[in-house]
C-alpha positions in Angstrom: 7.9 60.8 20.3 7.2 57.7 22.6 7.8 55.4 19.6 11.3 56.9 19.2 12.2 56.5 22.8 10.9 52.9 22.8 13.0 52.2 19.7 16.1 53.7 21.2 15.5 51.5 24.4 15.1 48.4 22.4 18.3 49.0 20.3 20.2 49.9 23.5 19.1 46.6 25.4 19.8 44.5 22.3 23.3 46.0 21.9 24.2 45.3 25.4 22.9 41.8 25.3 24.9 41.1 22.2 28.1 42.6 23.6 27.5 40.3 26.7 27.0 37.2 24.6 30.1 37.8 22.4 32.3 38.2 25.6 30.9 35.1 27.0 31.5 33.1 23.7 35.0 34.4 23.4 35.9 33.3 27.0 34.5 29.7 26.2 36.6 29.5 23.2 39.7 30.5 25.0 38.8 28.1 27.7 38.6 25.2 25.4 41.8 26.3 23.5 43.7 26.2 26.8 42.2 22.7 27.7 43.4 21.3 24.4 46.9 22.9 24.9 47.0 21.4 28.4 46.1 18.0 27.2 48.7 18.0 24.3 51.3 19.3 26.6 50.6 16.6 29.2 50.7 14.0 26.6 54.0 15.2 25.2 55.5 15.2 28.6 54.2 11.8 29.4 55.6 10.5 25.9 59.0 11.9 26.6 59.0 10.5 30.2 58.1 7.0 28.8 60.8 7.2 26.2 58.4 7.2 23.3 60.0 10.6 22.0 63.4 12.1 22.5 63.7 15.1 24.7 63.2 16.6 28.2 59.5 16.0 29.3 59.0 19.6 30.5 60.7 21.3 27.7 58.5 19.4 25.2 55.5 20.3 27.1 56.5 24.0 27.1 57.0 23.9 23.5 53.6 22.1 22.7 51.8 24.6 25.0 53.3 27.6 23.3 52.5 26.2 19.9 48.9 26.0 21.1 48.8 29.5 22.2 49.3 28.8 26.0 52.1 29.2 28.5 53.2 26.2 30.6 53.1 27.3 34.2 53.9 24.0 36.0 55.1 20.7 35.1 55.5 17.7 37.5 56.5 14.2 36.7 55.8 11.2 38.8 57.6 8.3 37.0 55.7 8.3 33.7 52.8 10.4 34.8 53.0 14.1 33.9 50.7 16.8 35.3 50.9 20.1 33.8 49.1 23.5 34.0 48.8 25.9 31.1 47.7 29.6 31.4 46.4 32.2 29.0 44.3 35.2 28.9 41.1 36.6 27.4 41.5 40.4 27.6 42.1 41.3 31.3 41.0 37.9 32.5 43.6 35.2 33.2 42.7 31.4 33.2 44.8 28.3 34.0 43.8 24.7 33.1 45.5 21.6 34.2 46.0 18.2 32.6 47.4 14.9 33.6 48.6 12.0 31.3 50.4 8.8 31.8 49.9 5.0 31.7 46.7 3.9 33.6 46.9 3.0 37.2 47.1 -0.6 38.1 44.4 -2.0 40.3 
C-alpha cells in the first residue's frame, strides 16, 4: 500500500512540474515572437520614414506587426527614428514589447 501511495505522489509531482515547465516555455516563445515582430515593425517604419520604401510609416509597421502575429499599440516618429510597441497574449497573460529603429546617432 505504501508503494502505491508513493508512486501516485511521484506521478502527481512530476505532472505538476511538467505543466509548469510547458507554460514557462510557451511564454518564452511568445515573448521572443513579439520581440521579433516589434523589431521588424520598427525597421519597416524607419525605412518608410527614410524614403527607402513607399508608404506611411505607422501603417507599414502595423501591417508587419500583424503579419508576425502581434498588434501595433503605439508608433512614434522622430525624424527618421521609429519607436513602436507591439502587444500580444499567451493565454490570459498580455505582453507588450517595444523596439526602436533608425539611423545611428551622430556624436
